[in-house]
ROSE-4610 file (N, C-alpha, C; in Angstrom, 1 decimal, always signed):
// ROSE-4610
residu = [M/M/M/P/P/P/N/N/N/E/E/E/S/S/S/N/N/N/L/L/L/Y/Y/Y/A/A/A/L/L/L/D/D/D/I/I/I/T/T/T/S/S/S/A/A/A/Y/Y/Y/F/F/F/V/V/V/Q/Q/Q/A/A/A/Q/Q/Q/A/A/A/C/C/C/G/G/G/G/G/G/P/P/P/C/C/C/P/P/P/E/E/E/G/G/G/C/C/C/V/V/V/T/T/T/L/L/L/A/A/A/R/R/R/I/I/I/G/G/G/D/D/D/G/G/G/V/V/V/W/W/W/A/A/A/L/L/L/G/G/G/D/D/D/S/S/S/K/K/K/R/R/R/P/P/P/D/D/D/K/K/K/D/D/D/P/P/P/L/L/L/R/R/R/F/F/F/T/T/T/T/T/T/A/A/A/E/E/E/L/L/L/D/D/D/A/A/A/A/A/A/G/G/G/I/I/I/D/D/D/P/P/P/A/A/A/R/R/R/F/F/F/G/G/G/L/L/L/A/A/A/L/L/L]
num = [1/1/1/2/2/2/3/3/3/4/4/4/5/5/5/6/6/6/7/7/7/8/8/8/9/9/9/10/10/10/11/11/11/12/12/12/13/13/13/14/14/14/15/15/15/16/16/16/17/17/17/18/18/18/19/19/19/20/20/20/21/21/21/22/22/22/23/23/23/24/24/24/25/25/25/26/26/26/27/27/27/28/28/28/29/29/29/30/30/30/31/31/31/32/32/32/33/33/33/34/34/34/35/35/35/36/36/36/37/37/37/38/38/38/39/39/39/40/40/40/41/41/41/42/42/42/43/43/43/44/44/44/45/45/45/46/46/46/47/47/47/48/48/48/49/49/49/50/50/50/51/51/51/52/52/52/53/53/53/54/54/54/55/55/55/56/56/56/57/57/57/58/58/58/59/59/59/60/60/60/61/61/61/62/62/62/63/63/63/64/64/64/65/65/65/66/66/66/67/67/67/68/68/68/69/69/69/70/70/70/71/71/71/72/72/72/73/73/73/74/74/74/75/75/75/76/76/76]
x = [+32.5/+33.5/+33.5/+34.6/+34.7/+34.3/+33.8/+33.5/+34.7/+35.0/+36.3/+36.5/+35.4/+35.5/+36.0/+36.0/+36.4/+37.8/+38.4/+39.7/+40.7/+40.7/+41.7/+41.3/+40.1/+39.7/+40.3/+40.8/+41.3/+42.7/+42.8/+44.1/+45.1/+46.3/+47.3/+48.6/+48.5/+49.7/+50.3/+49.6/+50.1/+50.3/+50.1/+50.2/+51.6/+51.7/+53.0/+53.3/+54.1/+54.4/+55.6/+55.4/+56.4/+56.8/+58.0/+58.5/+58.1/+58.0/+57.8/+58.9/+58.6/+59.7/+60.6/+60.2/+61.1/+62.1/+61.9/+62.8/+64.2/+64.2/+65.4/+66.5/+66.1/+67.1/+67.1/+68.3/+68.4/+68.2/+67.3/+67.0/+67.5/+68.5/+68.9/+67.9/+67.0/+66.0/+64.7/+64.6/+63.4/+62.5/+61.7/+60.8/+59.3/+58.4/+57.0/+56.8/+56.0/+55.6/+54.1/+53.6/+52.2/+51.9/+50.7/+50.2/+48.7/+48.2/+46.8/+46.3/+45.3/+44.9/+43.4/+42.8/+41.5/+41.0/+39.8/+39.3/+39.1/+40.0/+39.9/+40.4/+41.2/+41.8/+43.3/+44.0/+45.5/+46.0/+47.2/+48.0/+49.3/+49.5/+50.7/+51.6/+52.8/+53.8/+55.1/+56.0/+57.2/+58.4/+59.2/+60.3/+61.3/+61.4/+62.3/+61.7/+60.4/+59.7/+58.8/+59.4/+58.6/+57.8/+58.2/+57.5/+56.2/+56.0/+54.7/+53.6/+52.4/+51.3/+51.1/+50.9/+50.7/+49.3/+49.2/+48.0/+47.2/+45.9/+45.0/+44.1/+44.0/+43.2/+42.4/+41.3/+40.6/+41.3/+41.0/+41.6/+41.2/+40.0/+39.6/+40.5/+40.8/+41.6/+43.0/+43.6/+44.9/+44.9/+43.9/+43.8/+43.7/+42.9/+42.8/+44.1/+45.0/+46.3/+47.4/+47.0/+48.0/+48.9/+48.5/+49.3/+48.8/+49.6/+49.3/+49.9/+49.1/+49.6/+50.5/+50.4/+51.2/+52.7/+52.9/+54.3/+55.0/+54.2/+54.7/+54.7/+54.3/+54.1/+52.9/+51.9/+50.7/+49.5/+48.6/+47.5/+46.3/+45.4/+44.2/+43.3]
y = [+52.1/+52.8/+52.3/+52.0/+51.5/+52.6/+52.1/+53.1/+53.5/+54.8/+55.4/+55.1/+55.0/+54.8/+53.4/+52.5/+51.1/+50.8/+51.7/+51.4/+50.9/+51.4/+51.0/+49.7/+49.1/+47.8/+46.7/+47.1/+46.1/+45.6/+44.3/+43.6/+43.8/+44.4/+44.6/+43.8/+42.8/+42.1/+41.4/+41.0/+40.3/+41.3/+42.6/+43.5/+43.6/+43.7/+43.8/+45.3/+46.0/+47.4/+47.5/+48.4/+48.7/+50.2/+50.5/+51.9/+52.4/+53.7/+54.4/+54.2/+53.9/+53.6/+54.7/+56.0/+57.1/+57.2/+56.4/+56.4/+55.9/+54.9/+54.5/+53.8/+53.1/+52.4/+52.8/+52.6/+52.9/+54.4/+54.8/+56.2/+56.5/+57.3/+57.7/+58.5/+59.2/+60.0/+59.2/+58.0/+57.2/+57.4/+56.5/+56.6/+56.2/+56.8/+56.4/+55.0/+54.2/+52.9/+52.8/+51.9/+51.8/+50.3/+49.9/+48.6/+48.6/+47.7/+47.6/+46.7/+47.1/+46.4/+45.9/+46.2/+45.8/+46.5/+46.2/+46.8/+48.3/+49.0/+50.5/+51.1/+50.3/+50.7/+50.5/+51.5/+51.5/+51.9/+51.4/+51.8/+52.5/+53.6/+54.4/+54.5/+54.0/+53.9/+54.8/+54.7/+55.5/+54.5/+54.3/+53.3/+53.6/+54.9/+55.3/+55.1/+54.8/+54.6/+53.4/+52.2/+51.0/+50.6/+51.1/+50.8/+51.6/+52.6/+53.4/+52.8/+52.8/+52.3/+53.1/+52.5/+53.2/+53.9/+55.0/+55.7/+54.9/+55.0/+54.3/+55.3/+55.0/+55.9/+55.1/+55.7/+55.1/+55.5/+54.9/+55.3/+56.8/+57.2/+58.6/+59.5/+59.2/+60.0/+60.1/+59.0/+59.0/+59.9/+59.8/+60.6/+62.1/+62.4/+63.8/+64.4/+63.5/+63.9/+63.9/+63.4/+63.4/+62.2/+61.1/+59.9/+58.9/+58.5/+57.5/+56.2/+55.1/+53.8/+53.3/+53.8/+53.4/+53.7/+54.8/+55.2/+54.2/+53.3/+52.2/+50.9/+50.9/+49.7/+48.9/+49.6/+49.0/+49.5/+48.6/+48.9/+49.2/+50.1/+50.3/+49.1]
z = [+45.8/+46.5/+48.0/+48.5/+49.9/+50.9/+52.0/+53.1/+53.8/+53.7/+54.2/+55.7/+56.4/+57.9/+58.2/+57.3/+57.5/+57.0/+56.4/+55.8/+56.8/+58.0/+59.0/+59.7/+59.3/+59.8/+58.9/+57.7/+56.8/+57.3/+57.2/+57.6/+56.5/+56.8/+55.8/+56.1/+57.0/+57.4/+56.2/+55.2/+54.0/+52.8/+53.0/+51.9/+51.4/+50.1/+49.4/+49.0/+49.7/+49.5/+48.5/+47.5/+46.5/+46.6/+46.2/+46.2/+44.8/+44.8/+43.5/+42.6/+41.3/+40.4/+40.2/+40.4/+40.3/+41.4/+42.4/+43.6/+43.1/+42.2/+41.6/+42.5/+43.5/+44.2/+45.7/+46.3/+47.7/+47.9/+48.9/+49.1/+50.5/+50.7/+52.0/+52.7/+52.0/+52.6/+52.9/+52.3/+52.4/+51.2/+50.9/+49.8/+50.2/+49.5/+49.7/+49.1/+49.9/+49.4/+49.3/+48.4/+48.2/+48.1/+48.6/+48.5/+48.2/+47.4/+47.2/+48.4/+49.1/+50.3/+50.1/+49.0/+48.7/+47.4/+47.0/+45.8/+45.9/+45.3/+45.3/+46.6/+47.3/+48.6/+48.7/+49.2/+49.2/+50.5/+50.8/+52.0/+51.5/+52.1/+51.7/+52.9/+52.7/+53.8/+53.5/+54.4/+54.4/+54.7/+53.7/+53.9/+55.0/+55.3/+56.4/+57.8/+57.8/+59.0/+58.9/+58.7/+58.5/+59.8/+60.9/+62.2/+62.3/+61.5/+61.6/+60.7/+61.2/+60.4/+59.1/+58.0/+56.7/+56.8/+56.1/+55.9/+54.8/+54.9/+54.0/+53.2/+51.9/+51.0/+50.0/+49.5/+48.4/+47.1/+46.0/+44.7/+44.4/+44.7/+44.5/+45.3/+46.6/+47.4/+46.9/+46.4/+45.8/+44.6/+43.8/+42.6/+42.9/+43.9/+44.3/+44.8/+45.4/+45.9/+44.9/+43.7/+42.6/+42.7/+43.4/+43.5/+42.6/+41.6/+40.6/+40.9/+41.2/+41.4/+40.3/+39.1/+38.0/+38.2/+39.0/+39.3/+40.2/+40.8/+41.6/+40.9/+39.6/+38.9/+39.2/+39.8/+40.2/+39.3/+38.9/+38.1/+38.9/+38.4/+39.1/+38.9]
């Protein structure tokens, strides 16, 4: 498991963010975006606020929050 205190030290400049598949296209309200940024580490963004830094989570934290990367077409 990654050290949670170091998640924000990871470089995400080349991370590829995807929207949840349930979003279904253009979202006037904005959609949650997710990117794998390391082994067992994820960045969670907001499409309506692309200028804001994404939050970072471990896979265990996403699971505890009920966020499944599969909804984004991403595999664990």
